[in-house]
N, C-alpha and C positions, 0 to 999 in steps of 0.2 A: 748714634751721636745726636746732639741737640739739633744740628742743622738738618739731619735726615728726618727727624721727627717733625720739625717745622715745615720742611719741604713737602712731606707726605700729607700734611694738613693744609697745604696751599697758603701758608702764612708768609713764606719768603719766595723770592724768585730763584730760578736756577742760577748756578754760578756763571753760566755763559751769558746771562742777562742780569748783570749786577746792577741793582738799583736799591733804594732804601726798602726796608722790610714793609710788609703790608700791615701787620698788626704790631703795635708796640707791646713789649720791649724787644720783640724779635726783629732786630735790624740786621742787614746783611753786611757784606764785605765793605760797603761804602762807609759805614759808621766806624768800623775798625780802622780802615785806612785813614780817614779824616782824623780820628783820635790819635793815631800814631804820628801822623804828619804834623798835627798841631803841637803835640808834645815835643817832637824833635825840633820844630821851629822855635818853641819856647826855650829849649836848652841852648840852641844856637844863639838866640838873642842874649841870654844870660852870659854865656861864655864869650861872646863877642864884646859885650860891655866890659866884662872883667879884663879881657885882653887890652882894650883901649885904656882902661883905667890903669893898668900896669905899665903900659908903654908910653901913653900920651895923656897924662892926667889933666893937661890944659884943655882938652876937648871933652871934659867930663859932663858939662851941661848938655851938649849936643848928643852925647852918647846916652845920657839918661832919657832924653826925649825919644831917641830911637828905641830904647828899652821899653818905655811905656807904650809906644805904638806897637811894638812887637808883642808885648804881653796881651794887649787888647785884641790884636789880630788873632793871636792863638786862642783866646777865649771865645772870640766870635766864630772862628772855625769850629771849635768844639761844640758851640751851641748849634751851628748850622748842621753839623754832622749827627748830632744826637736828637734833634727835633725833626721828626718825620714831616715832610711837607704836606702829607695828606691829612695829618691830625693836628699838628701844631705849626701851621704854615707861617704865622706871623713871626714866631721865634726863629724859625728856619731862615726866612728871608732877611730878617733883621740881623741875625748872626752873620749871614753871608755878606750882607752889605757892609756891616761894620768891619768884618775881616778884610774885604777887598779894599776898602778905603784906607784902613790903617796899614795894610801891607804897602799900598802906594806911598804913603807918607814915610814908612819905614825905609823903603828902597831909595827914596829921594834923599833922606838923611844919610843913609849908608853910602850913597854915591858921593855926597859932600865930605863925609868922613874919609872916604878912600882918597880924595884929593888932598886932604889936610894931614892925614896920618900915614906914616910909612910903617906898616906892620910886618909885611912879608917880603918886601923888596920887589914884588911884581906889580906895583901900583901903576907903572907906565903902561902895562898891558891891561890890567884890571879896570882902570879908570875909563877908557873909551868903551870897553865892553859893558861896564855898569851903566854908563850914560845911555848907550843904545838899548839895553834891556829895560832900563827904567822908562825910557820914552815909549817903547813898545808896550810895556805893562800898563802905563797910565792910559794910553790910547785905547787899548783893549778893554780896560776896566770901564772907561767912559762909555764905550760902545755897548758893553754888556748892560750897564746900568740903564742907558737910554733904551735899549731893546726891551728891558723889563718894564720900564715906565710907560713907554709909548706902545701903541698898537703895532704889531710886527710889520704889517704891510705898509703903514705910514712911515715907520722907521727905515725900512729898506728903500722906499721911494726917496726919502730925504737923504739917506746915505749916498745913493747913486747920483743924486743931483750935486752933492758936495764933491764927490770924487770926480765926476765928469766936468765940473766947472773949474 
């Protein structure tokens, strides 16, 4: 198989140590997983927009904004997954940053749409869950971005000062 040949030439890591491939275009399971995930997320965004347009066309503008953020997030994830950080690090990190930020906006808009649109009948349960998961996601995204920008030791020192005070 292609993986066996790439593994025997030390071009990819073992499946027990899944990371991006060493030499392009031989990428490992990471790229395939990110590609599949970004494609499924893109399909979800499209189908969710169609569902809102069918049942609550009054929220079409907010749903279109969510669709745009979702499509950009999927494209950013695709770029991050296909650009090896060892060879094309700028595109990898730019795609990841765009994806994370757009997913944050997407989940915020999706939370507002959950409050405004009754699509499934489970909104009384979904809305508090979406609020909590959105808040956690935004906080984790901010922490991840700050940890990439700042020096790790400075960031940990600053984080513990904020948490302890």
